[in-house]
C-alpha positions in Angstrom: 89.6 21.6 36.1 89.1 21.3 32.3 88.8 17.9 30.6 89.4 17.4 26.9 87.2 14.7 25.3 88.2 12.8 22.2 86.4 10.1 20.2 88.3 8.1 17.6 86.3 6.8 14.7 89.0 4.3 13.4 90.7 1.7 15.4 94.0 2.9 17.1 97.1 0.9 17.6 97.7 0.1 21.3 101.2 1.5 21.5 100.2 4.7 19.7 97.4 5.3 22.2 99.6 4.7 25.2 102.3 7.0 23.9 99.7 9.8 23.5 98.5 9.2 27.1 102.0 9.5 28.4 102.6 12.6 26.4 99.5 14.1 28.1 100.9 13.1 31.5 104.1 15.1 30.8 102.0 18.1 29.7 100.1 18.1 32.9 103.3 17.6 35.0 105.1 20.5 33.3 102.4 23.1 32.8 99.2 21.7 34.4 97.6 21.1 31.1 94.0 19.8 30.5 93.0 16.4 31.6 91.8 13.9 29.0 89.0 11.4 28.3 89.6 9.3 25.1 87.1 6.8 23.7 88.4 4.4 21.0 88.6 0.9 19.8 92.0 -1.0 19.4 93.2 -3.1 16.6 93.3 -6.7 17.8 95.9 -7.2 20.6 96.5 -8.9 23.9 98.0 -6.9 26.8 99.5 -8.0 30.1 99.5 -5.8 33.1 101.9 -5.5 36.0 100.7 -8.7 37.7 100.5 -10.8 34.4 102.0 -14.3 34.5 103.3 -16.2 31.4 101.0 -19.2 32.0 98.0 -17.0 31.3 98.8 -17.2 27.6 97.3 -20.4 26.2 98.2 -19.7 22.5 101.7 -18.4 21.9 100.8 -17.2 18.4 98.8 -14.2 19.8 99.8 -10.6 19.2 100.9 -9.7 22.8 102.5 -6.7 24.5 103.5 -6.1 28.1 102.1 -2.9 29.5 102.5 -0.9 32.8 98.9 -0.7 33.8 97.6 -2.7 36.8 96.1 -6.1 36.3 96.8 -9.3 34.3 96.2 -10.3 30.7 93.2 -9.1 28.6 92.2 -8.8 25.0 91.4 -5.7 22.9 89.8 -5.6 19.5 87.0 -4.3 17.3 83.6 -4.2 19.0 85.1 -3.3 22.4 84.9 0.2 23.8 88.2 1.4 25.4 87.7 4.3 27.8 91.0 6.0 28.5 91.6 8.9 30.8 94.4 11.0 32.2 93.3 12.6 35.5 95.4 14.8 37.8 94.7 13.3 41.3 96.8 16.1 42.8 93.7 18.2 42.3 91.2 15.5 43.2 92.2 14.5 46.7 94.9 11.8 45.8 92.3 9.1 46.3 92.8 6.0 44.1 90.1 4.1 45.8 87.6 6.9 45.1 88.6 6.8 41.4 88.1 3.1 41.2 84.7 3.4 42.7 83.8 6.2 40.2 84.9 3.9 37.3 82.9 0.9 38.6 79.8 3.1 39.2 80.1 4.6 35.7 79.9 1.2 34.1 77.2 -0.1 36.4 75.1 3.0 35.9 75.5 2.9 32.1 74.5 -0.7 31.9 71.5 0.0 34.1 70.4 2.5 31.5 70.2 -0.4 29.1 68.3 -2.6 31.6 71.3 -4.8 32.3 72.3 -5.6 35.9 75.9 -5.8 36.7 78.2 -5.6 39.8 81.7 -4.9 40.9 84.0 -7.4 42.7 87.1 -6.1 44.5 88.6 -9.6 44.7 88.3 -9.9 41.0 88.6 -6.4 39.7 86.2 -5.5 36.9 82.5 -5.5 36.3 80.5 -8.7 36.1 77.1 -10.0 35.0 75.4 -13.2 35.8 73.9 -15.4 33.1 70.6 -17.4 33.4 72.5 -20.3 35.1 74.0 -17.9 37.7 77.5 -18.1 36.2 79.5 -14.8 36.6 80.9 -13.4 33.4 83.1 -10.3 33.0 81.7 -7.6 30.9 84.3 -4.9 31.6 88.0 -5.0 32.6 89.7 -2.2 34.6 93.3 -1.3 34.7 94.9 1.9 36.2 98.4 3.3 36.4 99.4 6.3 38.6 102.5 8.4 38.1 103.1 11.2 40.6 99.4 11.2 41.3 98.4 11.4 37.7 96.1 8.5 36.8 95.8 7.0 33.4 94.7 3.9 31.3 91.1 3.2 32.2 88.6 0.4 31.3 87.4 -1.7 28.4 83.7 -2.6 27.9 82.7 -5.5 25.7 79.9 -4.6 23.4 80.0 -6.8 20.2 83.6 -8.1 20.2 84.7 -11.6 19.3 84.5 -13.7 22.5 86.4 -16.6 20.9 89.5 -14.4 21.3 89.5 -15.0 25.0 89.9 -18.7 24.5 93.6 -18.1 23.8 94.3 -16.7 27.3 93.2 -17.0 30.9 91.3 -13.6 30.9 92.5 -11.4 33.8 94.1 -14.6 35.3 90.7 -15.9 36.3 90.0 -19.5 35.1 86.7 -20.2 36.9 84.6 -17.4 35.5 83.6 -16.4 32.0 83.7 -13.4 29.7 80.7 -11.9 27.9 79.6 -8.9 25.8 76.5 -6.7 25.7 75.0 -8.1 22.5 75.1 -11.6 24.1 73.3 -10.4 27.2 70.7 -8.2 25.4 70.6 -7.8 21.6 69.7 -4.1 21.3 71.2 -0.9 19.9 74.2 0.5 21.8 74.9 3.4 19.4 74.7 6.0 22.1 76.5 4.1 24.9 79.8 6.0 24.4 78.1 9.3 25.2 76.3 7.7 28.2 79.7 6.4 29.5 81.2 9.9 29.3 78.2 11.6 30.9 78.2 9.1 33.8 81.9 9.3 34.3 81.9 13.1 34.5 79.1 12.9 37.0 80.9 10.4 39.1 84.1 12.4 39.2 82.1 15.5 39.9 83.3 17.5 37.0 81.1 18.4 34.0 83.5 20.8 32.3 85.4 19.9 29.1 87.4 21.8 26.6 87.0 20.0 23.3 85.2 17.2 21.7 87.0 15.8 18.6 86.6 12.9 16.2 89.5 11.5 14.3 
């Protein structure tokens, strides 16, 4: 199995990104094309997943779009790494739980490389960190969609994004926990974190082969 890897330098509009992911799905369905990993940042937008509820929006002026990924409402914007993929689970054992575990382990392993402890919570999907008071704050949101055993969407990791943006929603529908980012937890350089995420993800899905690395 061959994976194409893309890194976008400039922020990408949300709809444009999803359209490209769905085009890739069709390619794989028709001719078994290459799988995809795509690292990017989005222009500021709020997205609601398949279990989103209207009362999760606290400020009706936000730029909001409904999407077909799993999960509830979240925020995307500059300073947040979005890690998209399109993976053919027909060739990977048709195991969604295994994919979710690989995603969780990828984020946890990557943060560990930066001396940051984090953990997964299957009741509240995502990756979490505890602050000095013991409060749990989400550092990464996960949302997956599967079509005919082709999985896409992915996860979003907060690095240096504006945390005030989350005050306009109930993030992921969870009102009793917080949201954080990496620079708040530990102010250090994260310039190489995208490459670390890719390396760990490929390791966790047991596939190190890729076709092309492009920047655009």
